[in-house]
C-alpha positions in Angstrom: 27.0 53.1 -130.0 27.9 56.7 -130.2 24.3 57.7 -129.7 24.2 55.9 -126.3 24.8 58.4 -123.5 27.5 56.1 -122.0 29.1 55.2 -125.3 32.3 57.2 -124.5 32.8 55.3 -121.3 31.7 51.7 -121.8 31.3 49.3 -124.6 27.9 47.6 -124.7 27.5 44.6 -126.8 23.8 44.6 -127.7 24.0 41.3 -129.6 24.4 39.3 -126.4 21.1 38.6 -124.5 20.6 36.9 -121.1 18.0 34.3 -121.2 16.4 32.4 -118.2 18.0 34.4 -115.4 18.4 32.6 -112.1 15.5 32.9 -109.7 15.8 35.6 -107.2 15.8 34.4 -103.5 12.5 35.5 -102.0 12.9 37.0 -98.5 10.3 35.4 -96.3 9.7 36.5 -92.7 9.8 32.9 -91.4 12.3 31.4 -93.9 15.5 32.0 -91.9 16.4 28.9 -89.9 17.6 28.7 -86.3 16.8 32.3 -85.5 14.4 32.8 -82.5 11.6 35.3 -82.7 11.3 38.4 -80.5 8.8 36.5 -78.3 11.2 33.6 -77.8 14.0 36.0 -77.1 11.9 37.6 -74.4 11.1 34.2 -72.9 14.8 33.3 -73.1 15.8 36.5 -71.2 13.1 35.9 -68.6 14.0 32.3 -68.0 17.7 33.2 -67.7 16.9 36.1 -65.3 14.9 33.8 -63.0 17.5 31.0 -63.1 15.0 28.9 -65.0 15.8 26.4 -67.8 17.1 28.2 -70.9 15.5 27.7 -74.3 17.7 26.0 -76.8 17.3 25.7 -80.5 18.2 22.5 -82.4 20.4 22.9 -85.5 18.5 22.2 -88.7 15.1 23.1 -87.3 13.0 26.0 -88.4 11.1 28.5 -86.4 7.3 27.7 -86.3 5.3 29.6 -88.9 1.9 29.9 -87.1 0.9 31.0 -83.7 -0.5 27.5 -82.9 2.8 25.9 -83.9 4.7 28.4 -81.8 2.6 27.4 -78.7 3.3 23.7 -79.4 7.0 24.3 -80.0 7.9 25.6 -76.6 7.3 24.6 -73.0 3.9 25.4 -71.6 3.4 29.0 -70.4 4.2 29.5 -66.7 1.2 28.9 -64.4 -0.2 31.6 -62.2 1.9 30.2 -59.3 5.0 31.6 -60.9 3.8 35.1 -60.6 5.4 37.5 -58.2 3.1 40.0 -56.6 4.1 43.2 -54.8 4.2 42.6 -51.0 1.9 45.0 -49.2 2.6 46.8 -45.9 0.4 47.8 -43.1 0.2 51.3 -44.6 0.1 50.5 -48.3 -2.7 50.5 -49.4 -3.8 53.0 -46.7 -6.9 50.9 -45.9 -4.6 48.2 -44.5 -4.3 50.3 -41.3 -8.0 49.6 -40.7 -7.6 46.0 -41.7 -4.8 45.4 -39.3 -6.8 47.2 -36.6 -9.9 45.1 -37.4 -7.8 41.8 -37.3 -6.3 42.9 -33.9 -9.7 43.8 -32.5 -11.1 40.4 -33.5 -8.2 38.6 -31.9 -8.6 40.7 -28.8 -12.2 39.4 -28.6 -10.9 35.8 -29.1 -8.5 36.2 -26.2 -11.2 37.7 -24.0 -13.4 34.7 -24.8 -10.8 32.0 -24.4 -9.3 33.2 -21.1 -12.5 34.0 -19.1 -13.6 30.3 -18.6 -10.5 29.7 -16.4 -11.9 32.2 -13.8 -15.5 31.3 -14.4 -15.2 27.4 -14.1 -15.4 27.3 -10.3 -18.6 29.3 -10.3 -20.1 27.3 -13.2 -19.4 24.1 -11.2 -21.1 25.5 -8.2 -24.1 27.0 -10.1 -24.8 23.8 -12.1 -23.6 21.4 -9.4 -21.3 19.5 -11.7 -17.7 18.3 -11.5 -14.4 18.7 -13.5 -15.3 16.1 -16.1 -18.7 17.5 -17.0 -17.7 21.2 -17.1 -14.8 20.2 -19.4 -17.4 19.4 -22.1 -17.3 23.1 -23.0 -13.7 22.6 -24.2 -14.7 19.5 -26.2 -17.5 21.3 -28.1 -15.3 24.3 -28.7 -12.8 21.9 -30.4 -15.6 20.4 -32.5 -16.5 23.9 -33.6 -12.9 24.5 -34.7 -12.7 21.2 -36.6 -16.0 21.9 -38.3 -14.6 25.1 -39.7 -11.5 23.5 -41.2 -12.9 22.2 -44.5 -15.3 25.1 -44.9 -13.0 28.1 -44.5 -11.6 28.3 -48.1 -15.0 27.4 -49.6 -16.9 30.1 -47.6 -14.4 32.8 -48.5 -14.3 31.9 -52.2 -18.1 32.3 -52.3 -18.7 35.2 -49.9 -15.5 37.1 -50.0 -13.3 38.2 -47.1 -15.6 40.8 -45.7 -18.7 38.7 -45.6 -16.8 35.7 -44.2 -15.6 37.8 -41.3 -19.1 39.2 -40.8 -20.5 35.7 -40.7 -18.0 34.6 -38.1 -18.8 37.6 -35.9 -22.5 36.9 -36.3 -22.1 33.3 -35.1 -20.1 34.6 -32.1 -22.8 37.2 -31.4 -25.5 34.5 -31.3 -23.4 32.4 -28.9 -22.9 35.4 -26.5 -26.6 36.1 -26.5 -27.2 32.4 -25.4 -24.6 32.6 -22.6 -25.7 35.9 -21.3 -29.2 34.5 -20.7 -27.7 31.9 -18.2 -29.3 28.9 -20.0 -29.3 25.3 -18.9 -25.8 23.7 -19.1 -26.5 21.8 -22.4 -27.2 25.1 -24.1 -23.9 26.4 -22.6 -22.1 23.5 -24.3 -23.8 24.3 -27.6 -22.8 28.0 -27.3 -19.1 27.0 -26.9 -19.5 25.0 -30.1 -20.6 28.1 -31.9 -17.8 30.1 -30.4 -15.3 27.6 -31.7 -16.9 27.7 -35.2 -16.9 31.5 -35.3 -13.3 32.0 -34.0 -11.9 29.4 -36.5 -13.7 31.0 -39.4 -12.0 34.3 -38.9 -8.6 33.2 -37.5 -7.3 31.6 -40.7 -8.1 34.6 -43.0 -6.6 37.1 -40.5 -3.5 35.0 -40.0 -3.0 34.8 -43.7 -3.5 38.5 -44.1 -0.9 39.5 -41.5 1.5 36.8 -42.5 1.7 38.1 -46.1 2.5 41.7 -45.2 6.0 43.0 -45.2 7.9 42.2 -41.9 5.3 39.6 -41.2 6.7 38.4 -37.8 6.3 41.8 -36.2 2.8 42.2 -37.7 1.9 38.8 -36.4 3.3 39.7 -33.0 0.9 42.6 -32.8 -2.0 40.5 -34.1 -1.4 37.7 -31.5 -0.4 40.3 -28.9 -3.9 41.6 -29.1 -5.1 38.1 -28.3 -2.9 38.3 -25.2 -4.4 41.6 -24.2 -7.8 40.1 -24.4 -6.6 37.1 -22.4 -5.2 39.4 -19.7 -8.3 41.6 -19.4 -10.8 38.7 -19.6 -10.0 37.0 -16.3 -9.7 40.4 -14.5 -13.2 41.3 -15.7 -14.6 37.9 -14.9 -13.1 37.7 -11.5 -14.1 41.2 -10.6 -17.7 40.5 -11.6 -18.2 37.2 -9.7 -16.4 38.3 -6.6 -18.8 41.3 -6.3 -21.8 39.0 -6.4 -22.7 39.0 -10.1 -23.7 35.8 -11.9 -20.9 34.3 -14.1 -23.1 34.9 -17.2 -22.9 38.7 -16.7 -19.4 38.6 -18.3 -20.9 37.8 -21.7 -22.9 41.1 -21.6 -19.5 42.7 -22.1 -18.3 40.3 -24.8 -21.5 40.8 -26.8 -21.1 44.5 -27.8 -17.5 43.9 -28.7 -18.6 41.2 -31.2 -21.0 43.7 -32.7 -18.3 46.3 -33.0 -15.9 43.8 -34.7 -18.7 42.9 -37.1 -19.1 46.5 -38.2 -15.4 47.2 -38.4 -14.6 44.0 -40.4 -17.3 44.9 -43.0 -16.0 48.5 -43.4 -12.3 47.6 -43.6 -12.4 44.4 -45.7 -15.2 45.5 -48.1 -12.9 45.9 -51.1 -10.3 43.4 -50.1 -10.6 41.3 -53.3 -10.1 44.5 -55.4 -6.8 45.3 -53.7 -5.7 41.6 -53.7 -6.7 40.1 -57.1 -6.4 36.3 -57.3 -3.1 35.4 -59.0 -4.6 32.6 -61.0 -6.6 35.1 -63.1 -3.4 36.8 -64.4 -1.9 34.3 -66.9 -4.4 32.2 -68.9 -2.7 30.9 -72.0 -3.3 28.6 -74.9 -1.1 25.9 -73.2 -2.8 26.6 -69.8 -6.2 27.9 -70.6 -7.7 27.2 -67.2 -5.1 27.3 -64.4 -7.6 27.2 -61.6 -7.4 24.1 -59.4 -10.6 22.7 -57.8 -11.1 23.5 -54.2 -11.2 19.8 -53.2 -7.8 19.3 -54.9 -6.4 22.2 -53.1 -7.7 20.9 -49.8 -6.3 17.5 -50.4 -2.9 18.9 -51.4 -2.9 21.1 -48.3 -3.7 18.2 -46.0 -0.9 16.1 -47.5 1.6 18.9 -47.2 4.3 18.1 -44.6 4.3 21.6 -43.2 0.6 21.5 -42.7 0.7 18.2 -40.8 3.6 19.1 -38.5 2.2 22.6 -38.1 -1.2 21.3 -37.0 0.5 19.0 -34.5 2.7 21.8 -33.2 -0.2 24.3 -32.7 -2.2 21.4 -31.2 0.4 21.0 -28.5 0.9 24.7 -28.1 -2.7 25.6 -27.7 -3.2 22.5 -25.5 -0.6 23.7 -23.1 -1.7 27.3 -23.2 -5.4 26.7 -22.6 -4.7 24.0 -20.0 -2.6 26.4 -17.9 -5.1 29.1 -18.3 -8.1 26.9 -17.5 -6.7 24.7 -14.6 -3.9 26.5 -12.8 -6.4 28.3 -10.6 -8.1 25.0 -9.6 -4.6 23.6 -8.9 -3.7 26.5 -6.6 -7.1 26.2 -4.8 -6.8 22.4 -4.3 -3.0 22.0 -3.6 -2.0 25.4 -2.3 -5.2 26.0 -0.3 -5.8 29.5 -1.7 -9.2 31.2 -2.1 -10.7 31.8 -5.6 -10.8 35.5 -5.0 -7.1 35.6 -4.3 -5.8 33.4 -7.1 -8.3 34.4 -9.8 -5.8 37.0 -11.0 -3.1 34.4 -11.6 -4.6 33.7 -15.0 -4.4 37.4 -15.9 -0.7 37.3 -15.0 -0.2 34.4 -17.4 -2.0 36.2 -20.2 -0.1 39.4 -19.4 3.1 37.5 -19.9 1.9 36.2 -23.2 1.0 39.7 -24.3 4.4 41.2 -23.3 6.1 38.3 -25.0 4.3 38.8 -28.3 4.9 42.6 -28.3 8.5 42.6 -27.0 10.0 39.3 -28.0 8.6 38.7 -31.5 10.9 41.2 -33.3 14.1 39.9 -31.5 13.0 36.4 -32.3 12.8 37.4 -36.0 16.3 39.0 -35.8 18.0 35.9 -34.4 15.9 33.4 -36.5 12.4 32.1 -35.7 13.4 28.4 -35.7 16.3 28.9 -33.3 14.4 31.3 -31.0 11.5 28.9 -30.7 13.7 26.1 -29.4 15.1 28.4 -26.7 11.6 29.7 -25.7 10.2 26.2 -25.3 13.1 25.1 -23.2 12.6 28.1 -20.9 8.9 27.6 -20.6 9.5 24.0 -19.6 11.9 25.0 -16.9 9.4 27.5 -15.3 6.5 25.1 -15.6 8.5 22.6 -13.5 9.0 25.4 -10.9 5.2 25.9 -10.7 4.8 22.2 -10.1 7.6 21.6 -7.6 7.9 24.9 -5.6 5.1 25.1 -2.9 4.8 28.9 -2.8 1.8 30.7 -4.2 3.6 34.0 -4.9 6.5 32.2 -6.5 4.2 30.1 -8.6 2.2 33.1 -9.7 5.4 34.8 -10.9 6.6 31.5 -12.6 3.2 31.2 -14.4 3.6 34.7 -15.8 7.1 33.9 -17.0 5.8 30.8 -18.7 3.3 33.0 -20.5 6.1 35.5 -21.4 8.1 32.7 -23.1 5.2 31.1 -24.8 4.0 34.4 -26.2 6.1 34.9 -29.3 6.0 31.2 -30.3 2.7 31.4 -32.2 3.7 34.5 -34.3 7.1 32.8 -35.1 5.4 29.6 -36.0 2.9 31.3 -38.3 5.7 33.2 -40.1 7.6 30.0 -40.7 4.5 28.1 -41.9 3.7 30.9 -44.4 7.3 30.8 -45.8 7.1 27.0 -46.2 3.6 26.6 -47.6 3.0 27.4 -51.3 0.8 30.5 -51.8 -2.0 28.6 -53.6 -2.4 26.3 -50.5 -2.0 28.9 -47.8 -5.7 29.5 -47.1 -6.6 25.8 -46.9 -3.4 24.9 -45.0 -3.6 27.8 -42.4 -7.3 26.9 -41.9 -6.4 23.3 -41.2 -3.6 24.3 -38.9 -5.8 26.8 -37.0 -8.7 24.3 -36.7 -6.9 21.1 -36.1 -4.2 22.7 -34.1 -6.5 24.9 -32.0 -8.6 21.8 -31.1 -5.6 21.0 -28.8 -6.9 23.9 -26.8 -10.0 21.8 -26.1 -8.7 18.2 -26.1 -5.8 18.8 -23.6 -8.0 20.7 -21.1 -10.7 18.1 -21.4 -8.3 15.2 -20.6 -6.8 17.3 -17.9 -10.3 17.6 -16.3 -10.9 13.9 -16.6 -7.7 13.0 -14.9 -8.1 15.7 -12.3 -11.4 14.2 -11.4 -9.6 10.9 -10.6 -6.2 11.8 -9.3 -6.1 15.6 -8.8 -5.3 18.8 -10.6 -1.5 18.3 -10.3 -1.7 16.3 -13.6 -1.8 19.7 -15.3 2.0 20.0 -15.0 3.1 16.6 -16.5 0.6 17.1 -19.3 2.1 20.5 -20.1 5.7 19.2 -20.0 4.7 16.4 -22.4 3.0 18.9 -24.8 6.2 21.0 -24.7 8.2 17.9 -25.8 5.7 17.3 -28.6 6.3 20.9 -29.8 10.1 20.3 -29.9 9.6 17.2 -32.0 7.3 18.8 -34.5 9.5 21.9 -34.8 12.6 19.8 -35.4 10.8 17.9 -38.2 9.8 21.0 -40.2 11.6 21.5 -43.6 14.4 24.0 -43.8 13.3 27.5 -44.7 14.4 28.4 -48.2 12.9 30.3 -51.1 9.1 30.1 -50.7 7.2 28.2 -53.3 4.5 30.1 -55.1 
């Protein structure tokens, strides 16, 4: 004992030996019950932050030991539709300036194309020796072209990309303008208007979607659709100026043709790397519980067509486009027949109508956004109805020309407001298919309503334009009232 270095301090009994000591508790990384892993803690914080369902642990259970067990022990990973992307502006990325310009130029060409027939129809009737009912076939085939593009828009863009889709649309329109510029037989004219409808619808949905998903979308859409109004204002002025100076009606399309070629070039340049700047969200989150989040195109199209907003939106735009194109196409014939004016004097009334639409989209879209798109649209429709009644009931050419312009002013911001609301209500994954359907099915109203107006005008007179427009305004109110309340947009 004395030889032990601690002998002076402690007494060690070496005769006592410890045998079979208790087993030491082994520390295992997954042996502690009820404690979530770092991954689960991150998921818990993310779910709490996004007001989602919180993860809870059940007493007595143990944390899974393998990665596969971990995947099976929790809710499936969020699909790509839960992702939140950074909203772009018209200046970020910088190429968006050119994209907005390209979209506006294409819509300018659309307005130029859609407004010109109103001034050209009297001369087409005289040249081909046909009546209201036959010449209205150009509106019908234009609608068929729009409808044909509805199921193809999303498929074409997924295979060709945004730039090539827009180039294809402008190529189709270029072919149609070449046909019309040659002053072909009337059946070829009808076919050309089918191609114009197909081309316009193929580019309208992608451009609408692009502008609607930028920051301050209502203002951007106001400029986009305001460009359409500028084209609608300039188109009848050019067409009336040409035909009143002795040129054939088909000369107008020698002006539309180079514009289509310019738009083709600009669209390819500006949207060439669009998919790089806007990666598809469904590629961001493949997981073991959701290895293939991509939904088939047919399922997306069916879901889009069953969506309440898509259905009501298509009916709303059907009525809107029907009233807009009916006024543009037939108000001159009404003033010639019932107010006994000459085509050279009233040919500019259509330009006044489109000038009103243009000013409305540039000047009233932002105030409508400030007071609320839904409330503003009700007020605008009510005002347009009142002035349409003045055009019908007040037998004064000058007063009617002013009233027609005010109708255009009030109708102008409705389309941008409606597109903004639709984009907020439609889930992001359905937007391309839904907006294509709304544009195609809705814009067919711009052909169906003028066609039936022409059929009825052949029988009873062009005064039927006004009750048809008032009825379409009532249809717009009903569809707008039935839209869901705007809340947090689904992804």
